[in-house]
N, C-alpha and C positions, 0 to 999 in steps of 0.2 A: 301502506305496509311495505316493508322491505322485501325485495325478492330474496329467494333462498341464498343466492350467491352473495348479495349485498349484506344479508344478515350475518352470514358466516364471517365476511370480511370485517364487519363492524364489531364482532365479538373477538376477533383475533388481536391479542396484545401487539403493540407496535414492535416489541422486541422479538416476536415470533413471525413477523411479516417479512416479505421479501419482494417489495415493489421494484421492478426493473428500472434502472436509471434511464433518463432520456438520452437520445443520441448526442454525440459530441457536436459542438458548433463547427462551422467551416474553419479549417485551420489556415493560418497565413502561410505556413511552409511546413514541409516535412522532408525527411531524408533518412539515410542509413549510415551507420558506422560499421565497418568490417573489422572484427577482432576475434582472435582465437577460433577461427573457422565459422563464426556466426555473423549474420547481418542484424545489427541492432537498430530497430526503427525508433525515430523520434519525430515529434511534431511540435510546432510552436504557434501561439496565438496570443494577442494582446500586447500592451505596451506598459512599461514601468519596471519596478524591481522584479527580478527573475525568481520564479518559484517552480521547482521541479516537483512533479507528482509521480510517485512510485507506487504502483498497484500491488496487490497481494498475489499469493501463489495460485497458479493456474488461471489467473484472470488476465486482464489487459487494460490498456488506457481507457477503453470504453466504460470501465467501471466508474470513471470520474465525471460522468455526464451531468451530475447535479452540482459539481464543484467548479468546473471550468468557467461557466458563465459568471458565477459569483466572484471569482478571482479577477476575471477580465473587467467586470463592472467596477471593481474596487481598484482598478488601475495597476494590475500586475501583468507581467509577461509570464505566461504559463508555458513550461516545457514538459511535454508528456514523453515517457519512455516505455516501450514494451520490453519487459525483461526478456533476456535471451530464451528462446524456445516458446515464449508466450506471444499471443496476439500476432502482430505482423512481423515479429522477429523470428529468426531461425535458431535451431538448437545448438548448432556447432558441434565440435568434437572433443570438448572437455567436460568433465563432470560438473554439474551445477553446484555452486557454493555461493554463500553470501559475499565472500571476498572477490570472487569472479564478478558477481553483480556490481559490486562497488567499483571495480576496475572498469567495467563497461560504462558505468555512470560517469566516471572521470573522463573516459574517452569521448563521450558525447559532450561534456562540458568543454573539453579542449577543442573539439571540432567547431563548436559554436562560439569559441573564444570567450567563455564565461569563467572568470577566475574564482568567483565566490557567489553563492546563491542560498536562498532558503529552500528547504526540502520538506515536503509533506509526504509521509509514508504511511501505508496501510498494510498491516500484517507483515508479510515478507518484505514489502517495500520499506516499512518502518525499520525492520532489522537491518536492511541495507544502508539506510540513512545513518543509523547508529554505528555501523561498522565504519562508515566514512568519518564519523566524528572521532573514532578511535585511531584510524589509520592516517587520515589526512584532514585534520580539523581546520586547516587554513582555507579549505574550499567551502566551508559551511558557515553561514551566519546564524540561522535558526533551524530547528528541527521540530516538527509537529509529528510525534511518533504515535500513531494510533494502532492499538492491537499488537504491540511488539512483544517479542520474547527473546531473551538473551541466553537461555540454556534450555536443554531438553526437559529438565525437571519442571518447567513452567506449565506444561500441558496438564489439563484436568484428566483424571483417569478414564472418564467416560466421554471424552471430547468427541470421538468419532461416532458416538451413538446419538448425537444431537439430531432431532427430526428435521431441522432446517438444512442439514448438510446435503441430503439427497436432492433437495430442490436447488440448492446452490450449484451442485455439480452439473445438473441438467442445464441450468442457465449459462454457466461458464462454457460448457461444451458447445452450446448453440452459438455463442459469440465467437468462440475459437473457429468453428467451421465457417463462419461468415467472413472473418477477417484474415485468417492465417494463410500463408503461401502453401502450407501443407494441411489442407482442411481435414484430412483423415488421420492426423497425427496426434490427436488429443490423448490417446492412450499412452503413447511414448512420453509425452510431456508429463502426464500423471505419474508414470513410473519414475521418471527422472526427479520430479519434485519430492515424491515420497522417499526416494533413496536419500536425497539430501537431508530431508527433515528428520530422518531416523538418527542422524549423527550430528546435526547442526541445528541451531548455533550452540556453541560451547564456551562462552566467555565467562570469566570468573569476576568476582566482586572487585578485585584490585584493578582489572582492566577497565571496568566501568568507572571506578573512582579516579582513574587517571585521565578521564576525558576533561579537557579544558578548552575553552574558546567559544563554541557554539552555545546559544541559548536554547534550551531543550524543554519541551513539554511532553511528558509521558501521559498518554491519553487512552482511555478505554470506556466501554459501556458497562453499566452496572449489571447487565445480564449477559456478559461475555460468555460464550459457549465453550471456548477452547483453552483459554489461559486463566490460571489462578489469579484472583485479585491480589493475593499476597505477593505474587511475583511482580505485578505491575507496581505495587507500592514499594517493593524492594528496589526496583530500578530507579524510581523517582527519588528514593532516599539515598541511593548509592552514587548516582551521577551528580557531581558537584553543581549546585545551583539549579537543578532541574525542578520543574513544577509538576504537580500531579493534578490531572483533570479526569474526573469520573462523570461521564455523561449519563443522566438519568433516563430510565425507561427504554434503553436501546441495547443492542448486542454487538457482536463483532461486525455487523453489517449496518452500523449507524449511518454511514454516508448515503445509503439507500433508504433506510427506514425513517430517518428524521433529518433530511438534508438542511432544513432551516436552522435547527439547533446546532447541528454539526458545523455548518458554515459560519454561524455566528461565533462559535467558540474558536474556530480556525482563524477567522479574520481578526478577532480581538487579539489573538496571539501574535499574528503577523504585524499588527499595528504597534 
């Protein structure tokens, strides 16, 4: 017989589960870029074509524990970035915005002498990747944009009532306290991110339609908690040449919930 805990786990649909990712592997190098009053952390591991991993809001590079080994094993050089104010990076003295995040990304690329790379973004990280595709497409080969939104109308009306959200916040807060140079600063980060997300992103169809250059996959789970599926389909339809990928049986947290399926989709795209 299953124990009570195991029985509950067995009955929980994958899309409602929240398994924590494994720890990141040992990195080959790491460092900081100082910009607009913030120290932006980056780490690298692996050899081959460069892939940047951009995490979601209030998260950190530690969220990619399932993906980094798969990318390294498939002969990629992985560059992780902790978004300003998140993880090992400091908040700085300018309001958070996706365009500031994109400029931070460019600074890391310049510091590492990387002219062009693939980008895998999750949630806010996917938004940042698409902003780079709009503002500086010459720096991007391919974008795997998971859980992105390009305007505030994309949010589901009951997005913040999702039962999984409280669990996610606890998990993110614990990681923040462990890795941040300001371990008691999660509240300030939470406020800064919420302030940004109340007014951003705000890109219109003509801006998305003007994207040319990068190959883009617009990706989400079929049980996405926060973003309307119609918005995901709209982005894929509006960005020239973009493909649409809907991963079955998972939510906004697919990289944790079904890493095998997520990684297979990602690696197929990068190939």
